[in-house]
N, C-alpha and C positions, 0 to 999 in steps of 0.2 A: 249467918243469914240476915237479911235485911229486916227491919222491924215490920211487923204486920198487925194492924189492929184486929179484934175480934170481928169476923165477918160470916154473914150467911152466904149461901150460894143459891140464890132464887132465880135461876135461868128460866126463861119461858120459851116455848116453840116459836120461831121467827115467822112462821106462815100458818094460815088456816086454808082448809079446803072448802070451796063452796061450789055450787052448781051454776054454771053459766050456759047460755044457748048460743050456739054459733050461727054463722050465716045460713047454715042449711036446716036450721031449726033443731039440730041435734043438742041433747043435754050432755055438757062436758064438764067432768069435775076438774076445777081450776084452783091452783095454789094462789093465794093472795098475801100480801105483806100484813103482819100483825101490826097494830097500833094501840098502845095502851098508855093512859095517863099515869105518871109516876110523881107523886108529890114529895119533895125533898125537905125534910125537917132537920135542923140543927139544934140540939139541946132543947127539943120539943117547940121550937119556933118554926113556923112555915117560911121557906125560903122561895121556892119556885115550883111549879108543876111542869114536867117535861114530858112530851110525847114521844114514846120510844117503842122499838120492837120488844124490849124486855130482855135482850140477849145476856147482858151483864150489868144489871142494875147498880151493884155495889161499885164496880170500876167507873161507871157513869157518874154516880155521886161524888166519888173521890175526884175524878178529874174535872168535874164542874167546879168544885171548891178550889181546886189547885189553879185552874185556869182563870178563874174569877178573883184570884188572890185573896180569897176569904179565909184559907188556912195555909200558913206558910210551911209548916213542917208536918210530915206524915205521924211523927211521934206525938204530936198534939191531939190525934184522934184516937179515942179509945175503942169504939165499935162502930160498925156500919151494918145495919140490920134492915134487909128489904122484906116486905111482906105483900104478896099480891092480893091477898084477901081484903086488904085495905087500900091497895095501890099506893104504897108509901114506902120510902126508904128513910130510916131515922139514923142520923149521925150523932154520937155522943163524944164530945171533946173533954179535954182535961180540965180546962180553965175558961171555957166559953170562948167567943170571937170577940175581938177587940174592935170597938167603935162599929159594931154592926149596924146600928141605926143610921150613923153618918154614911157608910157605904152604901146602904140600900136606898138612901135618899135620891142619889145620883145614879139613875139607870138610863141606858140607851138601849131601845129596842132595835136589834139589828136586822139585816136582810136574811138571816138564816132561815132555813125552811121550819115552819112552826114557831117563827119568831124567837130567835135567840135574844139573850139579854145580856149585856155587859155592865157589870157593877163597878162603881168607884171611878177613880182617875187613872184607868189603865192606859188611856191614850197618853197621859202626861208622862209616863214611864218609858215611852219608846226610846227616847234620847239615850237612856241608860243601858239599853240592851246591846250586849257585845257578842257576836257570834265568830266562830272560828273561821279564819281565811286560809288555814293550810289543808283544807278539805276540798277534794276535786271530784267531778263526776265526769268519767269518760263517755263519750257519745255512744260507744258500742256497748257499755254496761248500762247506759240509759235504755237503749233498745231492748237489751234482754230484760230489764226490769218490767218494761211496758208488756212484753210478751209474757212474762210470768204472771202479771196480773190479769191479762187476758185469759190466761189458762186456769185461773183460780176458780174453784168451786164457790158459787155465790148465791146468795138469796135472790139477787137481781136476775139471775138467769132463770130461776124458778117461777118468780112472781112479779119481778119489776118493782117500781114504786119506792125504791130505797136508794140511798147514797152509800158508798163504799169508801173507806179510808184504810191506808196501809203504812206501816212503818217499816222501812227497809234499810239494810246494810249493804250497799253495793246493789246487786240484783236480786239479793236474797230478802224474801218477804219475812219479816219477824213476826208481825202479827197483822190480821186483817179483820176490820170491824165493819159491819153494816148497820144503819138505822134509818128511820124515817127523815131524820134531819142531819145533814152533814155535821152540824155543830155538835150533836150528840155523839157521832161517830169519833170525832177528834178527841172529846172530852174522855170517852171510854178508854181510848188509846193512852191518853195522858195519865189516867188513873192506873192503868196496868204498868205503864212505865214507872210510876211513882212506887207502886208496891213491889216491884222487881228491881227497883234502884237501877233502871236502864238509863245510860247516858245518851242524850239526844244530840250531842254535839257533833258527831260524825255520821248521822243517819239522814235518810231522805223520806220525806212525808208525800204520799201520794193520795189525791181525792178525786173522786168522780165529780164533785161539786165545783161550782165557781169559786174563784178566789177572792173573797170579800174582805173587808177590813178585819172583821172578827176571826177569819181563818188565818190570816197572816200574822195577827197579834198572837194567837194561841200558839202557832208553830215557833214564833220568835221566843215566847216565853219558855217553851219546852227546849229551847237552844238548838232547834233543828235548823240547819243552814240551807237546805235544799227543798223547794216546794214544787210539786208538780200536779197538774190538774188536766182531767181530760177535757174540761170545759174552759170557759173564758175567765175574765177578771173584771173587777170594777176599778175606777179611777182611785178611790181611796185605798183599795187593796194595793194597787200599784205603787202609790205614793209612800205607803208604810214599808213595802218591800225595799224601796229605794233608800229610806231612812235607816232602816235596821240592817241593810246589806244581804237580805235573803236572795238567794238565787232562785228565781221565778220562772217556771216553765208552764206554759198554758196551750190548749188545743192540742194535748198529747194523745194522738191517735195513730197507731201504726208506725210509719216512718216519718209522720209529720209532727212538728212541733213549733212553737214559737218561743224564743227566749227573750224575756221581757226585762229581766233585771239580774244583777250578780253574774254577769258574764265572765268574771275572772275566775269562777269555780268550774266552768264548763270546758272540757278538753275535746276537740274534735279529733 
């Protein structure tokens, strides 16, 4: 079994029901998406406050630390304890975080919903990322994956106002996470992959959100070679996809798609 730190399981309901009035003046009980602040502490030091549905705060914290390159190895983490009474998740490490002050000095507020933040010189490491080129995605498999995503039971169908991300192997959805910000959803998936020792090098990442620089960097760090979005992309996201060699597909709805980068992996 892969190593796991001591962890709580502080899941929250992803929706609330409130009364709304429709166009006929009728009162209609309506599901709305939850939104909760979750402050991340590492060794009693405040790192960041994330706005989240609260579906998996422990995995979110782990994925955030992994994707920000603040913690290199899961074995360096002793415990992850979330407590919604104080709206916080506390991570305890074995030996502290090296050069935390230096990494936190350089922050870039990204275009992520709720303002994602990238620490340190992640952009400087892009040239060192190597993704597998012996992985391919057949068009028919891609269509089946999009159909499987469409059929998936989601918070969005109940309440809207959230982004969804999926990790897939071929057309099979391995995990699907929704949150109020797409960067939170990808971090939660990264955390689960870390906990379960899942190799991303032959996987596909799907998101309902736009493909910004932050999204592309995070997928590249997770070693995932194929990135699919229902939405569009930014110029910086496109440039990073070109540099890292990620296969990037945008505007993926029904039978429509636009292949922007990494065409060598896509087989019609």
